[in-house]
C-alpha positions as CSV (number, residue, x, y, z in Angstrom):
1,M,9.4,-27.2,-7.4
2,L,5.7,-26.8,-8.1
3,L,4.8,-25.5,-11.5
4,Q,2.1,-23.0,-11.9
5,S,-0.7,-23.5,-14.4
6,P,-0.6,-21.3,-17.5
7,K,-3.8,-19.6,-16.1
8,V,-2.0,-18.6,-12.9
9,Q,1.1,-17.5,-14.7
10,T,-1.0,-15.3,-16.9
11,K,-2.8,-13.8,-13.9
12,V,0.6,-13.1,-12.2
13,R,2.0,-11.5,-15.3
14,W,-1.1,-9.4,-15.8
15,Q,-1.0,-8.2,-12.2
16,N,2.7,-7.3,-12.4
17,S,2.1,-5.4,-15.6
18,Y,-0.9,-3.6,-14.1
19,A,1.1,-2.7,-11.0
20,E,4.0,-1.4,-13.2
21,S,1.5,0.7,-15.1
22,L,0.1,2.1,-11.9
23,F,3.6,3.1,-10.7
24,N,4.4,4.7,-14.0
25,L,1.1,6.6,-13.8
26,Y,2.0,7.7,-10.2
27,N,5.2,9.2,-11.4
28,Q,3.5,11.1,-14.1
29,L,0.8,12.7,-11.9
30,E,1.3,16.1,-10.3
31,D,-1.8,16.3,-8.2
32,P,-1.1,15.0,-4.7
33,Y,-4.5,13.4,-4.2
34,S,-4.3,11.6,-7.5
35,R,-0.9,10.2,-6.5
36,F,-2.4,9.0,-3.2
37,Y,-5.3,7.4,-5.0
38,V,-3.0,5.6,-7.4
39,Y,-0.8,4.5,-4.5
40,L,-3.8,3.1,-2.6
41,S,-5.0,1.3,-5.8
42,S,-1.6,-0.3,-6.3
43,L,-1.5,-1.4,-2.6
44,N,-4.9,-3.0,-2.9
45,L,-3.8,-4.7,-6.1
46,A,-0.8,-6.1,-4.2
47,I,-3.0,-7.3,-1.4
48,N,-5.5,-9.0,-3.8
49,G,-2.6,-10.5,-5.8
50,K,-1.0,-11.7,-2.6
51,V,2.3,-9.9,-3.5
52,T,2.4,-7.4,-0.7
53,E,6.2,-7.9,-0.3
54,H,6.5,-5.5,-3.3
55,A,4.9,-2.7,-1.3
56,L,6.8,-3.1,1.9
57,P,9.7,-0.8,1.1
58,S,7.4,2.1,0.4
59,F,6.0,1.9,4.0
60,K,9.3,3.3,5.3
61,Q,8.6,6.5,3.4
62,M,5.0,6.8,4.6
63,E,5.6,9.9,6.7
64,S,6.9,11.9,3.8
65,F,4.2,10.5,1.5
66,L,1.5,11.7,3.9
67,K,3.0,15.2,4.0
68,E,3.2,15.3,0.2
69,W,-0.3,14.0,-0.4
70,N,-1.9,16.2,2.3
71,I,-4.9,13.9,2.5
72,G,-7.8,14.1,4.9
73,V,-8.1,12.3,8.2
74,S,-10.5,9.7,6.8
75,D,-8.1,8.8,4.0
76,Q,-5.2,8.6,6.5
77,R,-7.1,6.3,8.8
78,Q,-7.9,4.0,5.9
79,L,-4.3,3.9,4.6
80,L,-2.7,3.4,8.0
81,L,-5.1,0.5,8.9
82,T,-4.5,-1.1,5.5
83,I,-0.7,-0.9,6.0
84,S,-1.0,-2.3,9.5
85,N,-3.0,-5.2,8.3
86,V,-0.5,-5.9,5.5
87,L,2.4,-5.8,8.0
88,K,0.5,-8.1,10.4
89,E,0.5,-10.8,7.7
90,H,4.3,-10.8,7.8
91,K,5.0,-12.3,11.2
92,S,8.5,-10.7,11.4
93,L,6.9,-7.3,11.0
94,A,4.5,-7.4,13.9
95,K,6.2,-4.4,15.7
96,E,5.9,-2.3,12.6
97,S,2.3,-3.3,12.2
98,F,1.6,-2.1,15.8
99,K,3.2,1.2,15.0
100,F,0.9,1.8,12.0
101,L,-2.1,0.6,14.0
102,T,-1.2,3.1,16.8
103,K,-0.9,5.9,14.2
104,H,-4.3,4.8,12.8
105,L,-5.9,5.0,16.3
106,T,-4.3,8.3,17.0
107,C,-6.2,9.8,14.1
108,F,-9.4,9.4,16.1
109,S,-8.3,11.6,19.0
110,V,-6.1,14.2,17.3
111,I,-5.4,15.5,13.9
112,C,-2.9,13.2,12.2
């Protein structure tokens, strides 16, 4: 087993703590767009911290999230492409990645 340096361990702990704080903030917010913004920020944090596996379960609820957030087409495109790229990194989820990419591309021809 490889040991992580204290610097790396501190960074991981900080990112986990920050992500936890974002999820707590998400649950406290009532404004749908604010919830979307916090979700997107936590997703980007997971991407930057290379811990996207923590975000994967939330992708199954994306249809209901999109309805709840009622965000514009541009924001939907950004989110769907980001999710597709995350899923593409997980080789076993290529089919799911393609579904989100298709939804992203559909936003260019019709209202999402």
